mmCIF file of the N, C-alpha and C atoms, coordinates in Angstrom:
data_MODEL
# 
_entry.id   MODEL 
# 
loop_
_atom_site.group_PDB 
_atom_site.id 
_atom_site.type_symbol 
_atom_site.label_atom_id 
_atom_site.label_alt_id 
_atom_site.label_comp_id 
_atom_site.label_asym_id 
_atom_site.label_entity_id 
_atom_site.label_seq_id 
_atom_site.pdbx_PDB_ins_code 
_atom_site.Cartn_x 
_atom_site.Cartn_y 
_atom_site.Cartn_z 
_atom_site.occupancy 
_atom_site.B_iso_or_equiv 
_atom_site.pdbx_formal_charge 
_atom_site.auth_seq_id 
_atom_site.auth_comp_id 
_atom_site.auth_asym_id 
_atom_site.auth_atom_id 
_atom_site.pdbx_PDB_model_num 
ATOM 1   N N  . UNK A 1 1  ? 25.632 -66.704 -14.110 1.00 0.00 ? 1  UNK A N  1 
ATOM 2   C CA . UNK A 1 1  ? 24.819 -65.907 -15.003 1.00 0.00 ? 1  UNK A CA 1 
ATOM 3   C C  . UNK A 1 1  ? 23.505 -65.522 -14.333 1.00 0.00 ? 1  UNK A C  1 
ATOM 4   N N  . UNK A 1 2  ? 22.884 -66.465 -13.625 1.00 0.00 ? 2  UNK A N  1 
ATOM 5   C CA . UNK A 1 2  ? 21.624 -66.168 -12.963 1.00 0.00 ? 2  UNK A CA 1 
ATOM 6   C C  . UNK A 1 2  ? 21.812 -65.136 -11.855 1.00 0.00 ? 2  UNK A C  1 
ATOM 7   N N  . UNK A 1 3  ? 22.940 -65.211 -11.160 1.00 0.00 ? 3  UNK A N  1 
ATOM 8   C CA . UNK A 1 3  ? 23.192 -64.245 -10.096 1.00 0.00 ? 3  UNK A CA 1 
ATOM 9   C C  . UNK A 1 3  ? 23.323 -62.836 -10.696 1.00 0.00 ? 3  UNK A C  1 
ATOM 10  N N  . UNK A 1 4  ? 23.954 -62.731 -11.831 1.00 0.00 ? 4  UNK A N  1 
ATOM 11  C CA . UNK A 1 4  ? 24.091 -61.432 -12.489 1.00 0.00 ? 4  UNK A CA 1 
ATOM 12  C C  . UNK A 1 4  ? 22.723 -60.885 -12.884 1.00 0.00 ? 4  UNK A C  1 
ATOM 13  N N  . UNK A 1 5  ? 21.853 -61.738 -13.427 1.00 0.00 ? 5  UNK A N  1 
ATOM 14  C CA . UNK A 1 5  ? 20.506 -61.312 -13.798 1.00 0.00 ? 5  UNK A CA 1 
ATOM 15  C C  . UNK A 1 5  ? 19.721 -60.863 -12.570 1.00 0.00 ? 5  UNK A C  1 
ATOM 16  N N  . UNK A 1 6  ? 19.827 -61.637 -11.478 1.00 0.00 ? 6  UNK A N  1 
ATOM 17  C CA . UNK A 1 6  ? 19.115 -61.274 -10.256 1.00 0.00 ? 6  UNK A CA 1 
ATOM 18  C C  . UNK A 1 6  ? 19.605 -59.950 -9.697  1.00 0.00 ? 6  UNK A C  1 
ATOM 19  N N  . UNK A 1 7  ? 20.899 -59.739 -9.734  1.00 0.00 ? 7  UNK A N  1 
ATOM 20  C CA . UNK A 1 7  ? 21.460 -58.474 -9.254  1.00 0.00 ? 7  UNK A CA 1 
ATOM 21  C C  . UNK A 1 7  ? 20.980 -57.316 -10.117 1.00 0.00 ? 7  UNK A C  1 
ATOM 22  N N  . UNK A 1 8  ? 20.946 -57.513 -11.416 1.00 0.00 ? 8  UNK A N  1 
ATOM 23  C CA . UNK A 1 8  ? 20.488 -56.476 -12.333 1.00 0.00 ? 8  UNK A CA 1 
ATOM 24  C C  . UNK A 1 8  ? 19.016 -56.155 -12.097 1.00 0.00 ? 8  UNK A C  1 
ATOM 25  N N  . UNK A 1 9  ? 18.188 -57.174 -11.950 1.00 0.00 ? 9  UNK A N  1 
ATOM 26  C CA . UNK A 1 9  ? 16.764 -56.947 -11.700 1.00 0.00 ? 9  UNK A CA 1 
ATOM 27  C C  . UNK A 1 9  ? 16.526 -56.262 -10.366 1.00 0.00 ? 9  UNK A C  1 
ATOM 28  N N  . UNK A 1 10 ? 17.296 -56.620 -9.364  1.00 0.00 ? 10 UNK A N  1 
ATOM 29  C CA . UNK A 1 10 ? 17.170 -55.966 -8.055  1.00 0.00 ? 10 UNK A CA 1 
ATOM 30  C C  . UNK A 1 10 ? 17.558 -54.494 -8.151  1.00 0.00 ? 10 UNK A C  1 
ATOM 31  N N  . UNK A 1 11 ? 18.569 -54.194 -8.938  1.00 0.00 ? 11 UNK A N  1 
ATOM 32  C CA . UNK A 1 11 ? 18.984 -52.804 -9.110  1.00 0.00 ? 11 UNK A CA 1 
ATOM 33  C C  . UNK A 1 11 ? 17.910 -51.999 -9.840  1.00 0.00 ? 11 UNK A C  1 
ATOM 34  N N  . UNK A 1 12 ? 17.236 -52.604 -10.780 1.00 0.00 ? 12 UNK A N  1 
ATOM 35  C CA . UNK A 1 12 ? 16.155 -51.908 -11.486 1.00 0.00 ? 12 UNK A CA 1 
ATOM 36  C C  . UNK A 1 12 ? 14.969 -51.623 -10.578 1.00 0.00 ? 12 UNK A C  1 
ATOM 37  N N  . UNK A 1 13 ? 14.707 -52.518 -9.630  1.00 0.00 ? 13 UNK A N  1 
ATOM 38  C CA . UNK A 1 13 ? 13.564 -52.328 -8.729  1.00 0.00 ? 13 UNK A CA 1 
ATOM 39  C C  . UNK A 1 13 ? 13.831 -51.289 -7.647  1.00 0.00 ? 13 UNK A C  1 
ATOM 40  N N  . UNK A 1 14 ? 15.106 -51.066 -7.325  1.00 0.00 ? 14 UNK A N  1 
ATOM 41  C CA . UNK A 1 14 ? 15.436 -50.109 -6.270  1.00 0.00 ? 14 UNK A CA 1 
ATOM 42  C C  . UNK A 1 14 ? 15.107 -48.698 -6.696  1.00 0.00 ? 14 UNK A C  1 
ATOM 43  N N  . UNK A 1 15 ? 14.647 -47.904 -5.746  1.00 0.00 ? 15 UNK A N  1 
ATOM 44  C CA . UNK A 1 15 ? 14.405 -46.491 -5.982  1.00 0.00 ? 15 UNK A CA 1 
ATOM 45  C C  . UNK A 1 15 ? 15.714 -45.736 -5.818  1.00 0.00 ? 15 UNK A C  1 
ATOM 46  N N  . UNK A 1 16 ? 16.032 -44.836 -6.721  1.00 0.00 ? 16 UNK A N  1 
ATOM 47  C CA . UNK A 1 16 ? 17.227 -44.017 -6.524  1.00 0.00 ? 16 UNK A CA 1 
ATOM 48  C C  . UNK A 1 16 ? 17.020 -43.051 -5.365  1.00 0.00 ? 16 UNK A C  1 
ATOM 49  N N  . UNK A 1 17 ? 18.094 -42.704 -4.693  1.00 0.00 ? 17 UNK A N  1 
ATOM 50  C CA . UNK A 1 17 ? 17.998 -41.804 -3.558  1.00 0.00 ? 17 UNK A CA 1 
ATOM 51  C C  . UNK A 1 17 ? 17.579 -40.425 -4.030  1.00 0.00 ? 17 UNK A C  1 
ATOM 52  N N  . UNK A 1 18 ? 16.625 -39.841 -3.305  1.00 0.00 ? 18 UNK A N  1 
ATOM 53  C CA . UNK A 1 18 ? 16.192 -38.492 -3.620  1.00 0.00 ? 18 UNK A CA 1 
ATOM 54  C C  . UNK A 1 18 ? 15.246 -38.401 -4.793  1.00 0.00 ? 18 UNK A C  1 
ATOM 55  N N  . UNK A 1 19 ? 14.653 -39.499 -5.210  1.00 0.00 ? 19 UNK A N  1 
ATOM 56  C CA . UNK A 1 19 ? 13.767 -39.450 -6.372  1.00 0.00 ? 19 UNK A CA 1 
ATOM 57  C C  . UNK A 1 19 ? 12.460 -38.737 -6.041  1.00 0.00 ? 19 UNK A C  1 
ATOM 58  N N  . UNK A 1 20 ? 12.056 -38.729 -4.782  1.00 0.00 ? 20 UNK A N  1 
ATOM 59  C CA . UNK A 1 20 ? 10.814 -38.061 -4.411  1.00 0.00 ? 20 UNK A CA 1 
ATOM 60  C C  . UNK A 1 20 ? 10.963 -36.545 -4.499  1.00 0.00 ? 20 UNK A C  1 
ATOM 61  N N  . UNK A 1 21 ? 12.160 -36.025 -4.278  1.00 0.00 ? 21 UNK A N  1 
ATOM 62  C CA . UNK A 1 21 ? 12.377 -34.588 -4.285  1.00 0.00 ? 21 UNK A CA 1 
ATOM 63  C C  . UNK A 1 21 ? 12.433 -34.031 -5.703  1.00 0.00 ? 21 UNK A C  1 
ATOM 64  N N  . UNK A 1 22 ? 12.947 -34.801 -6.649  1.00 0.00 ? 22 UNK A N  1 
ATOM 65  C CA . UNK A 1 22 ? 13.102 -34.321 -8.015  1.00 0.00 ? 22 UNK A CA 1 
ATOM 66  C C  . UNK A 1 22 ? 12.230 -35.136 -8.955  1.00 0.00 ? 22 UNK A C  1 
ATOM 67  N N  . UNK A 1 23 ? 11.302 -34.487 -9.608  1.00 0.00 ? 23 UNK A N  1 
ATOM 68  C CA . UNK A 1 23 ? 10.458 -35.155 -10.580 1.00 0.00 ? 23 UNK A CA 1 
ATOM 69  C C  . UNK A 1 23 ? 10.934 -34.773 -11.974 1.00 0.00 ? 23 UNK A C  1 
ATOM 70  N N  . UNK A 1 24 ? 11.166 -35.750 -12.791 1.00 0.00 ? 24 UNK A N  1 
ATOM 71  C CA . UNK A 1 24 ? 11.610 -35.486 -14.155 1.00 0.00 ? 24 UNK A CA 1 
ATOM 72  C C  . UNK A 1 24 ? 10.435 -35.033 -15.002 1.00 0.00 ? 24 UNK A C  1 
ATOM 73  N N  . UNK A 1 25 ? 10.700 -34.147 -15.941 1.00 0.00 ? 25 UNK A N  1 
ATOM 74  C CA . UNK A 1 25 ? 9.677  -33.708 -16.877 1.00 0.00 ? 25 UNK A CA 1 
ATOM 75  C C  . UNK A 1 25 ? 9.673  -34.684 -18.045 1.00 0.00 ? 25 UNK A C  1 
ATOM 76  N N  . UNK A 1 26 ? 8.527  -35.297 -18.286 1.00 0.00 ? 26 UNK A N  1 
ATOM 77  C CA . UNK A 1 26 ? 8.423  -36.339 -19.306 1.00 0.00 ? 26 UNK A CA 1 
ATOM 78  C C  . UNK A 1 26 ? 7.557  -35.832 -20.450 1.00 0.00 ? 26 UNK A C  1 
ATOM 79  N N  . UNK A 1 27 ? 8.064  -35.974 -21.659 1.00 0.00 ? 27 UNK A N  1 
ATOM 80  C CA . UNK A 1 27 ? 7.324  -35.621 -22.854 1.00 0.00 ? 27 UNK A CA 1 
ATOM 81  C C  . UNK A 1 27 ? 7.229  -36.856 -23.725 1.00 0.00 ? 27 UNK A C  1 
ATOM 82  N N  . UNK A 1 28 ? 6.026  -37.162 -24.178 1.00 0.00 ? 28 UNK A N  1 
ATOM 83  C CA . UNK A 1 28 ? 5.835  -38.361 -24.991 1.00 0.00 ? 28 UNK A CA 1 
ATOM 84  C C  . UNK A 1 28 ? 5.273  -37.987 -26.353 1.00 0.00 ? 28 UNK A C  1 
ATOM 85  N N  . UNK A 1 29 ? 5.766  -38.663 -27.362 1.00 0.00 ? 29 UNK A N  1 
ATOM 86  C CA . UNK A 1 29 ? 5.288  -38.512 -28.722 1.00 0.00 ? 29 UNK A CA 1 
ATOM 87  C C  . UNK A 1 29 ? 4.935  -39.897 -29.238 1.00 0.00 ? 29 UNK A C  1 
ATOM 88  N N  . UNK A 1 30 ? 3.671  -40.086 -29.559 1.00 0.00 ? 30 UNK A N  1 
ATOM 89  C CA . UNK A 1 30 ? 3.223  -41.375 -30.077 1.00 0.00 ? 30 UNK A CA 1 
ATOM 90  C C  . UNK A 1 30 ? 2.586  -41.154 -31.444 1.00 0.00 ? 30 UNK A C  1 
ATOM 91  N N  . UNK A 1 31 ? 3.127  -41.805 -32.430 1.00 0.00 ? 31 UNK A N  1 
ATOM 92  C CA . UNK A 1 31 ? 2.515  -41.830 -33.747 1.00 0.00 ? 31 UNK A CA 1 
ATOM 93  C C  . UNK A 1 31 ? 2.418  -43.295 -34.172 1.00 0.00 ? 31 UNK A C  1 
ATOM 94  N N  . UNK A 1 32 ? 1.995  -43.495 -35.367 1.00 0.00 ? 32 UNK A N  1 
ATOM 95  C CA . UNK A 1 32 ? 1.842  -44.868 -35.838 1.00 0.00 ? 32 UNK A CA 1 
ATOM 96  C C  . UNK A 1 32 ? 3.178  -45.590 -35.932 1.00 0.00 ? 32 UNK A C  1 
ATOM 97  N N  . UNK A 1 33 ? 4.224  -44.866 -36.311 1.00 0.00 ? 33 UNK A N  1 
ATOM 98  C CA . UNK A 1 33 ? 5.511  -45.507 -36.553 1.00 0.00 ? 33 UNK A CA 1 
ATOM 99  C C  . UNK A 1 33 ? 6.575  -45.180 -35.505 1.00 0.00 ? 33 UNK A C  1 
ATOM 100 N N  . UNK A 1 34 ? 6.356  -44.132 -34.749 1.00 0.00 ? 34 UNK A N  1 
ATOM 101 C CA . UNK A 1 34 ? 7.381  -43.684 -33.804 1.00 0.00 ? 34 UNK A CA 1 
ATOM 102 C C  . UNK A 1 34 ? 6.792  -43.576 -32.407 1.00 0.00 ? 34 UNK A C  1 
ATOM 103 N N  . UNK A 1 35 ? 7.519  -44.069 -31.444 1.00 0.00 ? 35 UNK A N  1 
ATOM 104 C CA . UNK A 1 35 ? 7.173  -43.869 -30.042 1.00 0.00 ? 35 UNK A CA 1 
ATOM 105 C C  . UNK A 1 35 ? 8.427  -43.329 -29.364 1.00 0.00 ? 35 UNK A C  1 
ATOM 106 N N  . UNK A 1 36 ? 8.361  -42.099 -28.886 1.00 0.00 ? 36 UNK A N  1 
ATOM 107 C CA . UNK A 1 36 ? 9.519  -41.411 -28.345 1.00 0.00 ? 36 UNK A CA 1 
ATOM 108 C C  . UNK A 1 36 ? 9.184  -40.852 -26.973 1.00 0.00 ? 36 UNK A C  1 
ATOM 109 N N  . UNK A 1 37 ? 10.039 -41.086 -26.009 1.00 0.00 ? 37 UNK A N  1 
ATOM 110 C CA . UNK A 1 37 ? 9.885  -40.529 -24.672 1.00 0.00 ? 37 UNK A CA 1 
ATOM 111 C C  . UNK A 1 37 ? 11.151 -39.771 -24.311 1.00 0.00 ? 37 UNK A C  1 
ATOM 112 N N  . UNK A 1 38 ? 10.977 -38.522 -23.898 1.00 0.00 ? 38 UNK A N  1 
ATOM 113 C CA . UNK A 1 38 ? 12.104 -37.686 -23.493 1.00 0.00 ? 38 UNK A CA 1 
ATOM 114 C C  . UNK A 1 38 ? 11.900 -37.300 -22.042 1.00 0.00 ? 38 UNK A C  1 
ATOM 115 N N  . UNK A 1 39 ? 12.899 -37.576 -21.220 1.00 0.00 ? 39 UNK A N  1 
ATOM 116 C CA . UNK A 1 39 ? 12.855 -37.200 -19.809 1.00 0.00 ? 39 UNK A CA 1 
ATOM 117 C C  . UNK A 1 39 ? 13.944 -36.184 -19.548 1.00 0.00 ? 39 UNK A C  1 
ATOM 118 N N  . UNK A 1 40 ? 13.582 -35.073 -18.941 1.00 0.00 ? 40 UNK A N  1 
ATOM 119 C CA . UNK A 1 40 ? 14.547 -34.035 -18.608 1.00 0.00 ? 40 UNK A CA 1 
ATOM 120 C C  . UNK A 1 40 ? 14.719 -33.969 -17.101 1.00 0.00 ? 40 UNK A C  1 
ATOM 121 N N  . UNK A 1 41 ? 15.948 -33.983 -16.669 1.00 0.00 ? 41 UNK A N  1 
ATOM 122 C CA . UNK A 1 41 ? 16.275 -33.880 -15.258 1.00 0.00 ? 41 UNK A CA 1 
ATOM 123 C C  . UNK A 1 41 ? 16.066 -32.432 -14.812 1.00 0.00 ? 41 UNK A C  1 
ATOM 124 N N  . UNK A 1 42 ? 15.422 -32.198 -13.675 1.00 0.00 ? 42 UNK A N  1 
ATOM 125 C CA . UNK A 1 42 ? 15.228 -30.819 -13.204 1.00 0.00 ? 42 UNK A CA 1 
ATOM 126 C C  . UNK A 1 42 ? 16.537 -30.073 -12.974 1.00 0.00 ? 42 UNK A C  1 
ATOM 127 N N  . UNK A 1 43 ? 17.608 -30.776 -12.686 1.00 0.00 ? 43 UNK A N  1 
ATOM 128 C CA . UNK A 1 43 ? 18.896 -30.119 -12.461 1.00 0.00 ? 43 UNK A CA 1 
ATOM 129 C C  . UNK A 1 43 ? 19.537 -29.677 -13.773 1.00 0.00 ? 43 UNK A C  1 
ATOM 130 N N  . UNK A 1 44 ? 18.971 -30.076 -14.907 1.00 0.00 ? 44 UNK A N  1 
ATOM 131 C CA . UNK A 1 44 ? 19.531 -29.718 -16.209 1.00 0.00 ? 44 UNK A CA 1 
ATOM 132 C C  . UNK A 1 44 ? 19.552 -28.215 -16.408 1.00 0.00 ? 44 UNK A C  1 
ATOM 133 N N  . UNK A 1 45 ? 18.504 -27.535 -15.971 1.00 0.00 ? 45 UNK A N  1 
ATOM 134 C CA . UNK A 1 45 ? 18.424 -26.090 -16.172 1.00 0.00 ? 45 UNK A CA 1 
ATOM 135 C C  . UNK A 1 45 ? 19.564 -25.375 -15.459 1.00 0.00 ? 45 UNK A C  1 
ATOM 136 N N  . UNK A 1 46 ? 19.832 -25.743 -14.224 1.00 0.00 ? 46 UNK A N  1 
ATOM 137 C CA . UNK A 1 46 ? 20.915 -25.075 -13.497 1.00 0.00 ? 46 UNK A CA 1 
ATOM 138 C C  . UNK A 1 46 ? 22.274 -25.432 -14.080 1.00 0.00 ? 46 UNK A C  1 
ATOM 139 N N  . UNK A 1 47 ? 22.454 -26.675 -14.529 1.00 0.00 ? 47 UNK A N  1 
ATOM 140 C CA . UNK A 1 47 ? 23.744 -27.032 -15.112 1.00 0.00 ? 47 UNK A CA 1 
ATOM 141 C C  . UNK A 1 47 ? 23.949 -26.332 -16.454 1.00 0.00 ? 47 UNK A C  1 
ATOM 142 N N  . UNK A 1 48 ? 22.881 -26.159 -17.248 1.00 0.00 ? 48 UNK A N  1 
ATOM 143 C CA . UNK A 1 48 ? 23.009 -25.420 -18.497 1.00 0.00 ? 48 UNK A CA 1 
ATOM 144 C C  . UNK A 1 48 ? 23.324 -23.951 -18.231 1.00 0.00 ? 48 UNK A C  1 
ATOM 145 N N  . UNK A 1 49 ? 22.694 -23.389 -17.210 1.00 0.00 ? 49 UNK A N  1 
ATOM 146 C CA . UNK A 1 49 ? 22.966 -22.000 -16.856 1.00 0.00 ? 49 UNK A CA 1 
ATOM 147 C C  . UNK A 1 49 ? 24.419 -21.837 -16.433 1.00 0.00 ? 49 UNK A C  1 
ATOM 148 N N  . UNK A 1 50 ? 24.916 -22.768 -15.630 1.00 0.00 ? 50 UNK A N  1 
ATOM 149 C CA . UNK A 1 50 ? 26.315 -22.702 -15.211 1.00 0.00 ? 50 UNK A CA 1 
ATOM 150 C C  . UNK A 1 50 ? 27.259 -22.850 -16.398 1.00 0.00 ? 50 UNK A C  1 
ATOM 151 N N  . UNK A 1 51 ? 26.871 -23.643 -17.369 1.00 0.00 ? 51 UNK A N  1 
ATOM 152 C CA . UNK A 1 51 ? 27.725 -23.913 -18.517 1.00 0.00 ? 51 UNK A CA 1 
ATOM 153 C C  . UNK A 1 51 ? 27.690 -22.770 -19.533 1.00 0.00 ? 51 UNK A C  1 
ATOM 154 N N  . UNK A 1 52 ? 26.519 -22.141 -19.710 1.00 0.00 ? 52 UNK A N  1 
ATOM 155 C CA . UNK A 1 52 ? 26.369 -21.122 -20.744 1.00 0.00 ? 52 UNK A CA 1 
ATOM 156 C C  . UNK A 1 52 ? 26.669 -19.698 -20.277 1.00 0.00 ? 52 UNK A C  1 
ATOM 157 N N  . UNK A 1 53 ? 26.651 -19.429 -18.990 1.00 0.00 ? 53 UNK A N  1 
ATOM 158 C CA . UNK A 1 53 ? 26.833 -18.064 -18.506 1.00 0.00 ? 53 UNK A CA 1 
ATOM 159 C C  . UNK A 1 53 ? 28.164 -17.453 -18.925 1.00 0.00 ? 53 UNK A C  1 
ATOM 160 N N  . UNK A 1 54 ? 29.314 -18.117 -18.759 1.00 0.00 ? 54 UNK A N  1 
ATOM 161 C CA . UNK A 1 54 ? 30.576 -17.471 -19.151 1.00 0.00 ? 54 UNK A CA 1 
ATOM 162 C C  . UNK A 1 54 ? 30.677 -17.127 -20.644 1.00 0.00 ? 54 UNK A C  1 
ATOM 163 N N  . UNK A 1 55 ? 30.306 -18.016 -21.581 1.00 0.00 ? 55 UNK A N  1 
ATOM 164 C CA . UNK A 1 55 ? 30.419 -17.624 -22.995 1.00 0.00 ? 55 UNK A CA 1 
ATOM 165 C C  . UNK A 1 55 ? 29.463 -16.492 -23.381 1.00 0.00 ? 55 UNK A C  1 
ATOM 166 N N  . UNK A 1 56 ? 28.242 -16.522 -22.854 1.00 0.00 ? 56 UNK A N  1 
ATOM 167 C CA . UNK A 1 56 ? 27.279 -15.464 -23.180 1.00 0.00 ? 56 UNK A CA 1 
ATOM 168 C C  . UNK A 1 56 ? 27.760 -14.134 -22.617 1.00 0.00 ? 56 UNK A C  1 
ATOM 169 N N  . UNK A 1 57 ? 28.285 -14.164 -21.412 1.00 0.00 ? 57 UNK A N  1 
ATOM 170 C CA . UNK A 1 57 ? 28.819 -12.952 -20.805 1.00 0.00 ? 57 UNK A CA 1 
ATOM 171 C C  . UNK A 1 57 ? 29.986 -12.402 -21.625 1.00 0.00 ? 57 UNK A C  1 
ATOM 172 N N  . UNK A 1 58 ? 30.855 -13.274 -22.091 1.00 0.00 ? 58 UNK A N  1 
ATOM 173 C CA . UNK A 1 58 ? 31.981 -12.846 -22.913 1.00 0.00 ? 58 UNK A CA 1 
ATOM 174 C C  . UNK A 1 58 ? 31.507 -12.227 -24.224 1.00 0.00 ? 58 UNK A C  1 
ATOM 175 N N  . UNK A 1 59 ? 30.470 -12.808 -24.837 1.00 0.00 ? 59 UNK A N  1 
ATOM 176 C CA . UNK A 1 59 ? 29.927 -12.238 -26.074 1.00 0.00 ? 59 UNK A CA 1 
ATOM 177 C C  . UNK A 1 59 ? 29.326 -10.861 -25.836 1.00 0.00 ? 59 UNK A C  1 
ATOM 178 N N  . UNK A 1 60 ? 28.638 -10.688 -24.714 1.00 0.00 ? 60 UNK A N  1 
ATOM 179 C CA . UNK A 1 60 ? 28.061 -9.381  -24.408 1.00 0.00 ? 60 UNK A CA 1 
ATOM 180 C C  . UNK A 1 60 ? 29.147 -8.332  -24.192 1.00 0.00 ? 60 UNK A C  1 
ATOM 181 N N  . UNK A 1 61 ? 30.200 -8.706  -23.496 1.00 0.00 ? 61 UNK A N  1 
ATOM 182 C CA . UNK A 1 61 ? 31.299 -7.770  -23.284 1.00 0.00 ? 61 UNK A CA 1 
ATOM 183 C C  . UNK A 1 61 ? 31.995 -7.424  -24.604 1.00 0.00 ? 61 UNK A C  1 
ATOM 184 N N  . UNK A 1 62 ? 32.165 -8.405  -25.476 1.00 0.00 ? 62 UNK A N  1 
ATOM 185 C CA . UNK A 1 62 ? 32.791 -8.149  -26.773 1.00 0.00 ? 62 UNK A CA 1 
ATOM 186 C C  . UNK A 1 62 ? 31.908 -7.242  -27.623 1.00 0.00 ? 62 UNK A C  1 
ATOM 187 N N  . UNK A 1 63 ? 30.612 -7.493  -27.614 1.00 0.00 ? 63 UNK A N  1 
ATOM 188 C CA . UNK A 1 63 ? 29.690 -6.632  -28.363 1.00 0.00 ? 63 UNK A CA 1 
ATOM 189 C C  . UNK A 1 63 ? 29.710 -5.209  -27.848 1.00 0.00 ? 63 UNK A C  1 
ATOM 190 N N  . UNK A 1 64 ? 29.762 -5.050  -26.537 1.00 0.00 ? 64 UNK A N  1 
ATOM 191 C CA . UNK A 1 64 ? 29.835 -3.717  -25.945 1.00 0.00 ? 64 UNK A CA 1 
ATOM 192 C C  . UNK A 1 64 ? 31.130 -3.024  -26.350 1.00 0.00 ? 64 UNK A C  1 
ATOM 193 N N  . UNK A 1 65 ? 32.237 -3.770  -26.348 1.00 0.00 ? 65 UNK A N  1 
ATOM 194 C CA . UNK A 1 65 ? 33.522 -3.194  -26.725 1.00 0.00 ? 65 UNK A CA 1 
ATOM 195 C C  . UNK A 1 65 ? 33.537 -2.767  -28.194 1.00 0.00 ? 65 UNK A C  1 
ATOM 196 N N  . UNK A 1 66 ? 32.838 -3.498  -29.059 1.00 0.00 ? 66 UNK A N  1 
ATOM 197 C CA . UNK A 1 66 ? 32.782 -3.148  -30.477 1.00 0.00 ? 66 UNK A CA 1 
ATOM 198 C C  . UNK A 1 66 ? 31.872 -1.947  -30.693 1.00 0.00 ? 66 UNK A C  1 
ATOM 199 N N  . UNK A 1 67 ? 30.764 -1.889  -29.998 1.00 0.00 ? 67 UNK A N  1 
ATOM 200 C CA . UNK A 1 67 ? 29.802 -0.809  -30.212 1.00 0.00 ? 67 UNK A CA 1 
ATOM 201 C C  . UNK A 1 67 ? 30.221 0.508   -29.562 1.00 0.00 ? 67 UNK A C  1 
ATOM 202 N N  . UNK A 1 68 ? 31.027 0.460   -28.534 1.00 0.00 ? 68 UNK A N  1 
ATOM 203 C CA . UNK A 1 68 ? 31.415 1.680   -27.825 1.00 0.00 ? 68 UNK A CA 1 
ATOM 204 C C  . UNK A 1 68 ? 32.125 2.683   -28.742 1.00 0.00 ? 68 UNK A C  1 
ATOM 205 N N  . UNK A 1 69 ? 33.116 2.276   -29.534 1.00 0.00 ? 69 UNK A N  1 
ATOM 206 C CA . UNK A 1 69 ? 33.754 3.264   -30.434 1.00 0.00 ? 69 UNK A CA 1 
ATOM 207 C C  . UNK A 1 69 ? 32.806 3.772   -31.511 1.00 0.00 ? 69 UNK A C  1 
ATOM 208 N N  . UNK A 1 70 ? 31.902 2.917   -31.969 1.00 0.00 ? 70 UNK A N  1 
ATOM 209 C CA . UNK A 1 70 ? 30.958 3.345   -33.002 1.00 0.00 ? 70 UNK A CA 1 
ATOM 210 C C  . UNK A 1 70 ? 29.993 4.384   -32.474 1.00 0.00 ? 70 UNK A C  1 
ATOM 211 N N  . UNK A 1 71 ? 29.521 4.198   -31.267 1.00 0.00 ? 71 UNK A N  1 
ATOM 212 C CA . UNK A 1 71 ? 28.586 5.172   -30.690 1.00 0.00 ? 71 UNK A CA 1 
ATOM 213 C C  . UNK A 1 71 ? 29.305 6.449   -30.298 1.00 0.00 ? 71 UNK A C  1 
ATOM 214 N N  . UNK A 1 72 ? 30.596 6.370   -29.969 1.00 0.00 ? 72 UNK A N  1 
ATOM 215 C CA . UNK A 1 72 ? 31.359 7.575   -29.633 1.00 0.00 ? 72 UNK A CA 1 
ATOM 216 C C  . UNK A 1 72 ? 31.620 8.417   -30.889 1.00 0.00 ? 72 UNK A C  1 
ATOM 217 N N  . UNK A 1 73 ? 31.723 7.772   -32.045 1.00 0.00 ? 73 UNK A N  1 
ATOM 218 C CA . UNK A 1 73 ? 31.986 8.488   -33.291 1.00 0.00 ? 73 UNK A CA 1 
ATOM 219 C C  . UNK A 1 73 ? 30.770 9.303   -33.724 1.00 0.00 ? 73 UNK A C  1 
ATOM 220 N N  . UNK A 1 74 ? 29.562 8.749   -33.562 1.00 0.00 ? 74 UNK A N  1 
ATOM 221 C CA . UNK A 1 74 ? 28.324 9.425   -33.946 1.00 0.00 ? 74 UNK A CA 1 
ATOM 222 C C  . UNK A 1 74 ? 27.422 9.552   -32.721 1.00 0.00 ? 74 UNK A C  1 
ATOM 223 N N  . UNK A 1 75 ? 27.657 10.519  -31.859 1.00 0.00 ? 75 UNK A N  1 
ATOM 224 C CA . UNK A 1 75 ? 26.898 10.595  -30.605 1.00 0.00 ? 75 UNK A CA 1 
ATOM 225 C C  . UNK A 1 75 ? 25.427 10.959  -30.790 1.00 0.00 ? 75 UNK A C  1 
ATOM 226 N N  . UNK A 1 76 ? 25.083 11.742  -31.813 1.00 0.00 ? 76 UNK A N  1 
ATOM 227 C CA . UNK A 1 76 ? 23.697 12.160  -31.983 1.00 0.00 ? 76 UNK A CA 1 
ATOM 228 C C  . UNK A 1 76 ? 22.866 11.191  -32.783 1.00 0.00 ? 76 UNK A C  1 
ATOM 229 N N  . UNK A 1 77 ? 23.489 10.236  -33.434 1.00 0.00 ? 77 UNK A N  1 
ATOM 230 C CA . UNK A 1 77 ? 22.782 9.314   -34.310 1.00 0.00 ? 77 UNK A CA 1 
ATOM 231 C C  . UNK A 1 77 ? 22.248 8.134   -33.526 1.00 0.00 ? 77 UNK A C  1 
ATOM 232 N N  . UNK A 1 78 ? 21.013 7.777   -33.784 1.00 0.00 ? 78 UNK A N  1 
ATOM 233 C CA . UNK A 1 78 ? 20.388 6.630   -33.129 1.00 0.00 ? 78 UNK A CA 1 
ATOM 234 C C  . UNK A 1 78 ? 20.305 5.485   -34.121 1.00 0.00 ? 78 UNK A C  1 
ATOM 235 N N  . UNK A 1 79 ? 20.545 4.250   -33.659 1.00 0.00 ? 79 UNK A N  1 
ATOM 236 C CA . UNK A 1 79 ? 20.444 3.123   -34.591 1.00 0.00 ? 79 UNK A CA 1 
ATOM 237 C C  . UNK A 1 79 ? 19.000 2.865   -34.986 1.00 0.00 ? 79 UNK A C  1 
ATOM 238 N N  . UNK A 1 80 ? 18.826 2.291   -36.153 1.00 0.00 ? 80 UNK A N  1 
ATOM 239 C CA . UNK A 1 80 ? 17.492 1.917   -36.607 1.00 0.00 ? 80 UNK A CA 1 
ATOM 240 C C  . UNK A 1 80 ? 17.006 2.821   -37.711 1.00 0.00 ? 80 UNK A C  1 
ATOM 241 N N  . UNK A 1 81 ? 15.824 2.509   -38.291 1.00 0.00 ? 81 UNK A N  1 
ATOM 242 C CA . UNK A 1 81 ? 15.298 3.308   -39.418 1.00 0.00 ? 81 UNK A CA 1 
ATOM 243 C C  . UNK A 1 81 ? 14.712 4.615   -38.975 1.00 0.00 ? 81 UNK A C  1 
# 
């Protein structure tokens, strides 16, 4: 049991590789009853972009496909008031 604790503590003290290159963005909220810390990984933005690009692109193409016949029907009419 003690060896497991020592191994765990040693792992906590070690620096992760590449930690100097990437700094996490830390946001803290302190109130009387709540203490909250949120850390965001800098790589999160690129992974979200990679994850969201295909669905957003598909929605834009679908919207264009829906609007194209409508604009062809009324070529002189402009949308809006």
